[in-house]
Steps between C-alpha positions, in 0.01 A plus 500: 500500500786718616418796718424815304784748460446830681473819300649690792821299452501570126467875543740526796784743434385558141470846343126568487289792395122505534343687210154397614365254754510200268816585301847413628819585314801288596848582369804272511850585379533229237278299267606185684382642833177635349426161348564326832260736676235447232540123542435525874190714442382254235538201735341683791196589291449139393527376859258759632244434224509124559479548876197728456310336216660162430628603156689771317432636151802658331539694174863481392704745293705428192785705363862508615487644854323203668754237381717525810195521728358175362840333533523603865153367571592173330821467701310522830217265399658202677476677837127438510427850634268582208184289446534486122247216478231753597600756236304571181711665227378744235695731272501877476576514129629296210658545160332367186718189479451130584580394857817320390640809326806662659312833511212353703449636850351165594813314389725739694294460816474124456877457464595738781225423753221257422728207414656531847205550737217257584219696333240259368499506116122542492538822697721669240305704244712638214353760269410366153662797330591304185132439419385583149219714643680686778200710606287191556786330685528803731127484571533129584793567734294765678208257539737241647632754752149606596403136551804406709613808695277607788353847451523790742213718612507688167436179306847493344728195538753574773852364454695461822810631320565662164871521420598775257810650343536828316684599183697817450205633300270446799312199364400222737371154405416562130332831573683738267440869444283569199305174515135473597588235760631771737162670535295182486219493755277215381735214413722342766719329240575676174660405170666799339740595223801691633628734226839559664561124490326434171323198646208396718487417870250371753489674837309544822350848519506751782153424642614144572849599615361765734250257652787294646566466871869566435691643205879462506692714250871413465708751305878496461748689285595861429311494169175491700584799725306766308191278479528419872513872582176554307338197658572623852434866429249684718371659178210292360565636150856366505380155603235490230768560236609138526298178506640381834358818654160333475598244763278589795397182680234487767735280698872540570734649241864415569769651277848347530786690335875484480701820548557566127125481431432737792777751429274771354231449760697536822819669620804279473569531875173318578618197306838458675 
C-alpha cells in the first residue's frame, strides 16, 4: 500500500479558519481548486483509516457538486496511492428511483467513481430507495450499517468519512427543512417525503452523520453563499435555521469552499 498522504501537506498555504477545535474551514479561489483540495483530503482520510484499522467505511454524497470530485478520484486510481480494496462504500442519501435511473445517486457515483476504482463489489451498499415499502427498507439499511460498521464508544456506527454537499436552501444529504428527518434522534436511516420536491427520499440522519470520525462538506457556487454564512455563523440560532447547521460531528469537521460560496462569510481580501 502506498504511504499515507500527510494532512500537513494538504493544508499547507491554504486559507484556514478554526471555528472550533474540530472544525476547519478551507477556502480556495475556484471550484476546480476546491475540488482538488477535497480530493486530497478524501484520499488522505482513506489512507489513514486503513493504516490505523485495516479498513475504511465511507458514506458518499449524491447531487451535482461531487461529480468532479469523484472524477478526480477515479483519474488517480491507477497510481495505487489509495487502498480502494480496503474500502467499504455506503450512501448518504438516495432518490426514490431504481439504481439504473438517470436520477439515481448510486448510478452517478458508479459511473463517475466506482467503475474506475478497485472497490470490491460486495463492499458497495446502495440504498434500496425504490422499495415499495420505503420505511421498512430504511430500517433494513440501518440494520445493515449497524451490523457492518464498527461502533464508537457511544454505541453508534462510526464511519471513517461522511462526504456531504449543501444546497442553496441549506439542505444536506436528503435532510430538508420542514421534514421530520432533520430532528430525528432515534433512527439512523430515515425514509421521508420531501414536500418541496413532491417525492420521497432515503437519508442518513444527523445522529449517524455526527458519529463519524470525519465529515467533509464540499460547497461551491455563489448561490450557496447565504447558506454558508449561516452555517459558519457564531450565532447558534442562525445555524439552526438550516438543516446543515445540525452538522456537529464528534470527530473532524472539514468545510471546503470556493471563493463564490465564501463571499458573504469572509472579506474578499482574505480570499485573494
